[in-house]
N, C-alpha and C positions, 0 to 999 in steps of 0.2 A: 090346315097351318102351315102344310108343306106346300101348299099352291102360293100363300104368300111370298114364302120365302123365294120361292122360283120367280115371283113376280117383279120382287125388290132386286133379286140377280140381274134378270135381264133389262129391268130398271135402268140397272148400273153401267151393266156393258154398252147400252146403246149411246147414254150419256157420258160415256167416261172421257172424253175429250172437251169436254168445258170447263172453263174457268171453275166453277163454282163444284166441280167435285174432289174430292178429298180421299186419301188414305194413308193410314198410322198403323203406328203399335203403341203400347200403353202399357204400364205397370199397374198393378191394385193391390191395396192393402184392405183385409176386414177387420176393423179394429176390434169385434168382441171375438174372432177367433184365432186373431194376431197371426193370419195368414197373407203371403204373396202370392198376387197371381200374374200371368203377362196374356195381353191381348194385342188382337188385331181390330181394326175396322175402318169402314169406308163412310163417307159424310156427302150426301149431296143436297145443297144452299138450294131452297125454293122461298125467294124473297124474304119474309122474317122465320121463316122455319127450316128448319133440317131433318131428314132422315139418314140415320144410320145404322145400318146392321154391324152387329158384331160377334168375333169369338173369343172367349176369356178362357183359362187353364190355370185351372191351381192344384199344380203338381202336390203329392203327397212326400214330404222327405224329413229330413231331420227337423227342419223350421215349422212348415205346416203341419196342422194335424187335419186338414178337411182335404179330400181330392174330388174334384171336381171341374166339370165343362157347362161353361153355358154357352148357347146360342142366343142370339134375340136382336134386337131393334130398338132403339131409341128416337124420340120423336124430342127434337130441340127447338124451343121458340127463345129469338133474341128477342132481347127487351131494353138492352143498356149499349150503348156503346161510346166512347170517348177516344177519339183520334185512332189510334190501331187496336184500342182493349176492347174486346166484346164481354158482354154478361149474358147467360140463357140457363132458362129454365127446361128442366126435363123429365120426360116420362120414359121409361124403360118397361119393355116387355121382354121377358126371357124363358127358354126352357132349360133347367136345370139337369142335368146330369150328375147328381150325388154317387159317386162311385162308391165311398167308404160310408155310407148314411148308416149301417149298422153297428158301427162303431158310437155313432151318439145316442145321447141321454133325452134327446129331445123327444118331444111328444109328437108323431106325426112325421116324423124323418123317413122318408125314400127316396127311393132310385130315380124317380122321375117325378119333377117339381115342375111347376110354372109361376116365376116370380113377375113381382110388379116392381119398379125402383121408381121414386120421385128423387130429383135433386135441381142443383145450383150449380154453376160452372162459371169458369174465365177461362178467357183463350186471346193469344195476344196474335191477331189476323194479319198474317205475309204470306207467303209464297210457302216457306217452311214456320206452322202454326202450334208452339206450346202450349197447353191447357192442363188445365184444373178441374174434377169434379168432386161436390161431395154427396154421396149417393146416399138414400135410404132404402131398405128395403121392408116394404109392408109387410109380407109373411114372416119374416125371420126376425124382423123387429133391429135390424144391423146397419151399422153404417160404412160405409166404404169410400175409401179417397182413392179417387182414378185420377193419374197425370200421364201425360204422354206428349207425343207432336204429330201433326198430321203435316202432310205434304202433297200440296197442287199439282194435281196430275197435269194442269194445260196452264201455268203459270207465264205471265208474260215474259219476254225478256229485253233487258235492255238495251238496244241498239246504238253502239259505238257512232260517235261522230267523226268522219274523216272530213278533216280540212279543206282538202283539193274538191271537195263536192260542194264547199258551200259558195253560193255566187257572188260572194264577195271578195273568193280566193283568186290571187295574181302571184304570180311566181315570180320573187324577185333576186336576181345574181348577183 
């Protein structure tokens, strides 16, 4: 598993200057545990699919009952687009370090967990791309809403046109 993550990180560092590479931040809300989490992600578009390693953390505080960190990778399949609106299905694999698992009454609760999630999402495709995902954990039967923003690492810049550079320009006195 560690080799897979090293390959993913190398893949992103080699291709980090293409237009289809993204970096982003997000918040998550787990409906069953009523917990808020924060995350970062990278994303590499490859035709109709995307590969997206991520890191998420749910801190234990007055609001959250759960304290956990998740490191994983999402596989996205873009299936519909309308102008700049995109939708995609996702399959997520992750390692979950459930820090306060001993406070849970769930059978099978332990510190080390492997998670698989399925989901559907929508994003607005631009240089700064907001998105929202609805995710379902197969192991824990939990629904999570993930919302955030991704930023293109090499977005094309609009060039200003200087009127003096146009072929038909003539200086009028």
